C-alpha positions in Angstrom: 74.5 112.8 138.2 77.4 110.6 137.5 75.5 107.5 138.7 72.5 108.6 136.6 74.8 108.9 133.6 76.2 105.4 134.1 72.7 103.9 134.5 71.5 105.8 131.4 74.5 104.7 129.4 74.4 101.0 130.3 70.6 100.7 130.3 70.4 99.7 126.7 73.4 97.4 126.0 73.1 97.4 122.2 72.8 101.2 122.1 75.8 101.5 124.5 77.9 99.2 122.3 77.1 101.2 119.2 77.8 104.5 120.9 81.1 103.4 122.5 82.1 101.4 119.5 81.7 104.4 117.2 83.8 106.5 119.4 86.4 103.8 119.8 86.8 103.3 116.0 87.1 107.0 115.4 89.8 107.4 118.1 91.5 104.2 116.8 91.8 105.9 113.4 93.3 109.0 114.9 95.7 107.1 117.2 96.7 104.6 114.5 97.6 107.4 112.0 99.6 109.2 114.6 101.3 105.9 115.6 102.2 105.1 111.9 103.8 108.6 111.4 105.7 108.3 114.7 106.9 104.8 113.7 108.1 106.0 110.3 109.9 108.9 111.9 111.6 106.6 114.4 112.7 104.1 111.8 114.2 106.8 109.6 117.1 107.0 112.0 117.2 103.3 112.9 120.8 102.9 111.6 122.1 106.0 113.4 120.4 105.0 116.7 121.7 101.4 116.6 125.1 102.1 115.2 126.8 101.7 118.5 128.6 105.0 118.1 128.7 108.0 120.5 129.8 110.5 117.9 129.4 110.8 114.1 132.2 112.7 112.3 131.4 113.9 108.8 132.7 116.3 106.2 132.4 120.0 107.2 128.8 121.2 107.4 127.3 117.8 106.7 124.9 117.1 109.5 122.8 114.2 108.3 122.8 111.2 106.0 119.6 111.4 104.0 120.3 112.9 100.6 123.7 114.1 101.9 127.2 113.4 100.6 130.3 113.3 102.9 133.8 112.5 102.0 136.8 112.2 104.4 140.4 111.2 103.8 141.8 108.1 105.5 144.2 110.4 107.5 141.2 111.7 109.6 140.9 108.2 111.2 144.4 108.4 112.6 144.0 112.0 113.9 140.6 111.3 115.5 142.1 108.2 117.3 144.6 110.5 119.0 142.0 112.9 120.3 141.7 112.7 124.2 138.6 110.8 125.2 138.3 108.7 122.0 138.2 104.9 122.6 137.5 103.4 119.2 136.7 104.5 115.7 135.1 102.8 112.7 135.0 104.4 109.2 132.0 103.6 107.0 131.2 104.4 103.4 127.6 105.4 102.6 125.3 106.1 99.7 121.6 105.9 99.1 120.8 103.5 96.3 118.7 100.5 95.3 118.9 96.8 96.3 117.6 95.0 93.2 116.0 91.6 93.8 114.6 90.2 90.6 112.0 92.6 89.3 111.8 94.5 92.6 113.9 97.6 93.5 114.1 98.5 97.1 115.6 101.9 98.2 118.2 101.4 100.9 121.1 103.0 102.8 124.1 101.1 101.4 126.8 100.9 104.2 130.3 99.9 103.4 132.0 98.3 106.4 135.7 97.7 107.0 137.1 94.2 107.8 136.4 93.2 111.5 134.3 96.4 112.2 133.5 96.4 115.9 130.4 98.5 115.5 128.5 100.3 112.8 127.2 97.0 111.3 123.8 95.2 111.6 122.8 95.0 115.3 120.4 92.1 115.1 120.9 89.1 112.8 118.2 86.6 112.2 120.3 84.2 110.1 123.7 84.1 108.4 126.8 86.2 109.1 127.0 89.5 110.9 129.7 91.1 108.8 129.9 91.0 104.9 133.0 89.8 103.2 134.0 90.7 99.6 131.2 89.8 97.2 128.7 89.4 100.1 125.8 91.5 101.3 123.6 91.6 104.4 120.1 92.8 103.8 116.8 93.2 105.8 115.0 90.0 106.4 111.5 91.5 105.9 112.5 92.9 102.5 114.2 89.6 101.5 111.1 87.6 102.4 108.8 90.0 100.6 110.9 89.5 97.4 111.4 85.8 97.9 115.2 86.1 98.5 117.0 83.6 100.8 120.6 83.1 102.1 122.9 82.3 99.2 120.7 84.0 96.6 122.1 87.0 94.7 121.0 90.6 94.7 122.2 93.5 92.7 123.7 96.5 94.6 125.4 99.5 92.9 125.1 97.5 89.6 127.0 94.5 90.9 125.8 91.0 92.0 126.2 90.2 95.7 125.5 86.9 97.5 123.2 87.3 100.5 125.3 86.2 103.4 123.1 87.5 106.2 119.6 88.6 107.0 119.2 91.5 109.5 116.2 92.4 111.7 114.6 95.9 112.3 116.5 97.6 109.4 113.6 98.5 107.2 110.8 101.1 107.2 108.0 102.2 104.9 110.4 104.3 102.8 113.7 102.4 102.8 116.0 99.8 104.4 119.7 99.3 105.3 122.0 97.0 103.4 125.7 96.2 104.3 128.6 95.4 102.0 132.3 95.4 102.5 134.2 98.7 102.3 136.5 97.2 99.6 133.6 96.4 97.4 132.1 99.8 98.0 135.4 101.6 97.1 135.8 99.5 94.0 132.3 100.1 92.7 132.3 103.8 93.6 136.0 104.6 92.9 136.4 106.1 96.4 139.8 104.7 97.3 141.5 106.2 100.4 138.3 108.0 101.4 135.2 107.2 103.5 131.9 108.9 104.3 131.6 109.0 108.1 133.7 108.1 111.1 131.9 106.5 113.9 133.4 107.2 117.3 133.1 105.5 120.7 134.3 107.5 123.7 136.0 106.2 126.8 133.9 105.3 129.8 132.9 108.4 131.8 133.9 110.8 129.1 131.3 113.2 127.7 130.4 112.7 124.0 129.5 116.4 123.7 133.0 117.5 125.0 134.8 114.9 122.9 132.9 116.1 119.7 134.0 119.7 120.4 137.6 118.5 120.8 137.5 116.5 117.5 136.3 119.7 115.7 139.1 121.6 117.3 141.8 119.1 116.5 140.7 118.1 113.0 140.2 120.5 110.1 137.2 120.6 107.9 135.0 118.1 109.8 131.8 118.3 111.7 131.5 116.2 114.8 128.1 115.5 116.4 126.8 113.3 119.2 124.7 110.4 117.9 121.6 112.0 119.4 122.2 115.3 117.7 123.0 113.6 114.4 119.8 111.5 114.7 117.7 114.7 115.4 119.2 116.4 112.4 118.3 113.4 110.2 114.7 113.4 111.4 114.4 117.1 111.0 115.6 117.0 107.3 113.3 114.1 106.4 110.4 115.6 108.3 110.8 119.0 106.6 110.8 117.3 103.2 107.5 115.5 103.9 105.8 117.9 106.4 103.1 119.1 104.0 102.0 115.6 102.9 102.1 114.1 106.4 100.3 117.1 108.0 97.5 117.0 105.4 97.0 113.2 105.7 97.1 113.4 109.5 94.7 116.4 109.5 92.2 114.6 107.2 92.2 111.5 109.4 92.0 113.5 112.5 89.0 115.5 111.3 87.2 112.4 110.0 87.7 110.7 113.4 86.5 113.7 115.4 83.5 114.1 113.1 82.5 110.4 113.6 83.0 110.7 117.3 81.0 114.0 117.5 78.1 112.5 115.5 78.1 109.3 117.6 78.0 111.3 120.9 75.4 113.7 119.5 73.0 111.0 118.3 73.4 108.9 121.4 72.4 111.9 123.5 69.4 112.7 121.4 68.3 109.0 121.5 67.8 109.3 125.2 65.4 112.3 125.0 62.5 110.2 126.4 64.5 109.4 129.6 65.3 113.1 130.1 61.7 113.9 129.6 60.7 111.5 132.3 63.3 113.1 134.6 61.9 116.5 133.9 58.4 115.3 134.7 59.7 114.0 138.0 61.0 117.5 138.9 64.7 117.3 137.7 66.1 120.8 136.9 67.8 121.6 133.7 71.1 122.0 135.4 70.9 118.4 136.7 70.1 117.2 133.2 73.0 119.2 131.7 75.4 117.6 134.0 74.0 114.1 133.4 74.3 114.6 129.6 77.8 115.9 129.9 78.9 113.1 132.3 77.3 110.5 129.9 79.2 111.9 126.9 82.5 112.0 128.8 82.1 108.5 130.1 81.3 107.1 126.6 84.3 108.9 125.2 86.6 107.7 128.0 85.5 104.1 127.5 85.9 104.6 123.7 89.3 106.1 124.2 90.4 103.1 126.3 89.1 100.6 123.7 90.6 102.5 120.8 94.0 102.7 122.5 93.9 99.0 123.4 93.2 98.1 119.7 96.0 100.4 118.5 98.5 98.9 121.0 97.4 95.4 119.8 98.0 96.4 116.2 101.4 97.8 117.1 102.3 94.4 118.5 100.8 92.3 115.8 101.9 94.2 112.6 105.7 93.7 113.1 105.0 89.9 113.5 103.4 89.8 110.1 106.7 90.6 108.4 105.5 94.1 107.3 107.9 97.0 107.3 105.4 99.2 109.0 105.9 100.1 112.7 103.2 101.7 114.9 104.6 103.7 117.8 102.1 105.3 120.2 103.7 108.4 121.7 102.8 110.2 124.9 102.4 113.4 122.9 99.8 111.7 120.7 97.9 110.4 123.8 97.8 113.9 125.3 96.7 115.5 122.0 94.0 112.9 121.2 92.8 112.6 124.8 92.5 116.4 125.3 90.7 117.1 122.0 88.4 114.1 122.5 87.2 115.5 125.8 86.6 118.9 124.2 84.7 117.3 121.3 82.7 115.2 123.8 81.8 118.4 125.7 80.7 120.2 122.5 78.8 117.2 121.2 76.9 116.9 124.5 76.2 120.7 124.7 74.6 120.8 121.3 71.5 118.6 122.2 71.1 120.4 125.6 69.1 123.1 124.0 66.5 120.6 122.8 66.5 118.9 126.2 66.0 122.2 128.1 63.0 122.9 125.9 61.6 119.4 126.1 58.0 119.2 127.2 57.5 116.1 129.5 53.8 115.9 128.4 55.0 115.3 124.8 57.1 112.3 126.0 54.2 110.7 127.8 51.8 111.4 124.9 54.2 109.7 122.5 54.1 106.6 124.7 
């Protein structure tokens, strides 16, 4: 029956292309939407994940950055440095605000960096300096190109003009970007002298970040210490909880449209082959054989369509970042399992629906129609 299904499917090349193409486009829609949402979720924590820190120390009960405020006194830096297992520390200042470039306003995480910061700054520079000095800023390259800003131009951050001294890669997403200025400029503009927002901690080689985070909380009063992984998870959770309804609705609509197109494609492709099934019945094929052939044909077309749709989605995920767009497509294993599993279910249902007509098909009608 599998061989028959293959022959039946590839007998008419144009019909096969339309059938498989419809399934591929439907599945590409589903996979692309999932990849976009996964990419957005990944980029939300891009600064945390690439900060180079093993532990984030914040004000007590502050467990994320997005829409959060943390303030720590300078004395915390000295105390944390003395905690067993701690190798290096870097304090940073943080606020969510706009980078103004001409008439455009781009939401960004504004990071204030101390002089000679060993980590916590931009992790990939395309041009210019890697650390901002007073009066300078490092912004995302894609955002700068979109706004027509180049090295040496001025942008407005926190109401003050800054010269663009560096352009960073991979620091933007669909919702915001990351911009870096000096901690002295940040303190002057915000009036936060002798305080900072977060303390980034590197542990010594072979030391557990989890154990060190617990020691920091035990040694230092009124702070929360989390591993970078835990801090990143909290950040994603907060942002995801804020946008769950919108993302779920959009994803569900796209998913239902894709499945509906796929189901209709498989259904019509099966019905279009009624004459062939009529001939098989005339030759003595039993209904059970025909059912298996119909199901195998539907599953094969969906499998090929899934492979094509996935290939196109992966191609888009490689091309889009090269176009200078802030969008990132990330195909996850969970998405593949979900889409693949439901696709097989829909393929089975779409193939079963015409079976009733095939089982009651009169071979004589097929020959008379010829």
